[in-house]
VOKOLLUM-426061 format. One record per residue: x, y, z of N, C-alpha, C in turn; residue number from 1; residue in one letter. Coordinates in steps of 0.02 Angstrom, whole numbers, plus 50000, padded with zeros to 5 digits. Example, Ala and Ser with C-alpha at 12.3 -4.5 7.8 and 13.67 -1.06 7.14 Angstrom:
BEGIN
n_px n_py n_pz ca_px ca_py ca_pz c_px c_py c_pz n res
50660 49716 50390 50615 49775 50390 50660 49835 50390 1 A
50642 49888 50354 50684 49947 50357 50645 50002 50394 2 S
# end
This chain:
BEGIN
n_px n_py n_pz ca_px ca_py ca_pz c_px c_py c_pz n res
51495 52514 58613 51479 52596 58650 51451 52547 58731 1 M
51465 52610 58735 51459 52602 58838 51386 52630 58867 2 R
51352 52628 58920 51344 52703 58927 51336 52693 58999 3 T
51369 52752 59044 51388 52757 59108 51314 52827 59127 4 Y
51308 52806 59210 51280 52875 59230 51346 52886 59261 5 S
51340 52952 59251 51381 53011 59308 51366 53059 59376 6 I
51404 53063 59424 51362 53117 59468 51408 53184 59485 7 V
51376 53203 59474 51416 53284 59472 51385 53322 59531 8 V
51445 53300 59568 51441 53365 59646 51460 53425 59645 9 D
51406 53467 59659 51463 53531 59665 51509 53552 59735 10 P
51567 53575 59735 51618 53606 59782 51593 53646 59816 11 D
51628 53646 59866 51634 53700 59905 51644 53768 59873 12 P
51692 53769 59853 51732 53808 59811 51754 53830 59761 13 E
51695 53807 59719 51668 53820 59639 51683 53748 59602 14 G
51634 53753 59554 51653 53672 59486 51621 53648 59535 15 G
51640 53570 59506 51594 53499 59519 51675 53441 59520 16 F
51625 53397 59574 51662 53333 59571 51633 53269 59532 17 T
51655 53243 59470 51626 53192 59442 51651 53125 59470 18 V
51584 53077 59491 51584 52994 59492 51563 52963 59448 19 T
51567 52909 59455 51566 52841 59395 51523 52774 59434 20 V
51474 52794 59458 51452 52749 59518 51473 52666 59501 21 P
51469 52650 59434 51468 52579 59397 51562 52584 59431 22 S
51612 52641 59404 51677 52604 59403 51723 52625 59459 23 L
51706 52614 59495 51754 52617 59557 51850 52672 59542 24 L
51811 52704 59594 51897 52759 59572 51912 52797 59520 25 G
51849 52799 59464 51834 52845 59414 51807 52921 59433 26 C
51856 52971 59450 51797 53023 59455 51864 53064 59403 27 I
51829 53117 59408 51844 53184 59369 51804 53256 59410 28 T
51849 53294 59372 51819 53357 59387 51800 53420 59337 29 Q
51758 53481 59353 51767 53525 59293 51720 53580 59320 30 G
51732 53652 59296 51722 53696 59320 51653 53701 59294 31 E
51613 53689 59255 51551 53681 59210 51520 53612 59186 32 T
51457 53618 59218 51442 53551 59208 51461 53505 59123 33 V
51450 53551 59072 51475 53524 59018 51532 53521 59013 34 E
51583 53554 59070 51648 53524 59068 51668 53447 59085 35 E
51623 53454 59147 51604 53376 59192 51598 53321 59133 36 C
51550 53341 59060 51533 53268 59053 51589 53249 58990 37 V
51635 53295 58966 51679 53292 58935 51717 53254 58963 38 V
51753 53285 59035 51790 53260 59068 51784 53188 59107 39 N
51702 53177 59102 51672 53116 59109 51704 53047 59053 40 A
51683 53085 59001 51689 53045 58960 51768 53013 58919 41 Q
51796 53073 58936 51893 53049 58963 51912 53001 59003 42 E
51874 53004 59064 51900 52973 59109 51877 52898 59101 43 A
51830 52890 59103 51782 52823 59065 51806 52798 59020 44 I
51844 52823 58953 51872 52792 58896 51918 52761 58930 45 A
51985 52814 58953 52046 52797 58994 52036 52736 59052 46 L
51999 52742 59097 51985 52685 59158 51965 52627 59090 47 Y
51922 52632 59053 51904 52562 59042 51980 52524 58970 48 I
52004 52595 58968 52063 52530 58896 52134 52531 58967 49 E
52126 52531 59020 52165 52514 59088 52151 52460 59100 50 D
52090 52446 59104 52062 52383 59124 52074 52340 59054 51 L
52035 52353 59007 52070 52295 58943 52151 52287 58934 52 V
52185 52337 58952 52254 52327 58959 52269 52284 59030 53 A
52256 52270 59046 52251 52245 59131 52239 52183 59129 54 S
52182 52141 59067 52157 52094 59070 52095 52091 59113 55 G
52057 52135 59133 52005 52123 59195 51944 52152 59149 56 E
51903 52114 59183 51810 52162 59166 51783 52195 59162 57 P
51760 52226 59103 51737 52316 59091 51669 52297 59128 58 V
51678 52316 59207 51605 52317 59227 51535 52350 59158 59 P
51487 52315 59178 51422 52352 59146 51374 52380 59179 60 E
51359 52430 59170 51305 52494 59210 51249 52443 59208 61 E
51198 52406 59241 51149 52350 59232 51088 52378 59266 62 T
51103 52443 59311 51051 52465 59351 51073 52534 59373 63 A
51025 52589 59348 51030 52659 59353 51029 52679 59419 64 H
51097 52705 59461 51075 52768 59523 51014 52832 59520 65 P
50986 52800 59588 50953 52855 59584 50968 52904 59630 66 Q
50935 52962 59623 50964 53022 59685 50911 53037 59714 67 V
50921 53045 59772 50840 53054 59813 50853 53094 59883 68 L
50783 53117 59881 50803 53190 59953 50763 53146 60025 69 Q
50781 53148 60067 50761 53137 60137 50751 53188 60172 70 V
50700 53219 60218 50707 53264 60260 50706 53232 60318 71 T
50746 53261 60379 50737 53236 60436 50749 53293 60475 72 V
50713 53310 60554 50700 53330 60608 50784 53342 60621 73 A
50814 53393 60634 50899 53386 60649 50897 53474 60715 74 A
# end
């Protein structure tokens, strides 16, 4: 079992885009947050399966991403 952080960003036209910061290029989407989680689990499993089949190392998430807000004068 492996654990990865996902980032769920709202899309302007609806739904969400999901990225996995520790797995470069692992992206999926969903209409709801719940669907995003399921789709991310599937995308991560396929991504790892492809890495293993190619003989490449599987990245481990050693530090969790942080989401911070900053305010600037505009």
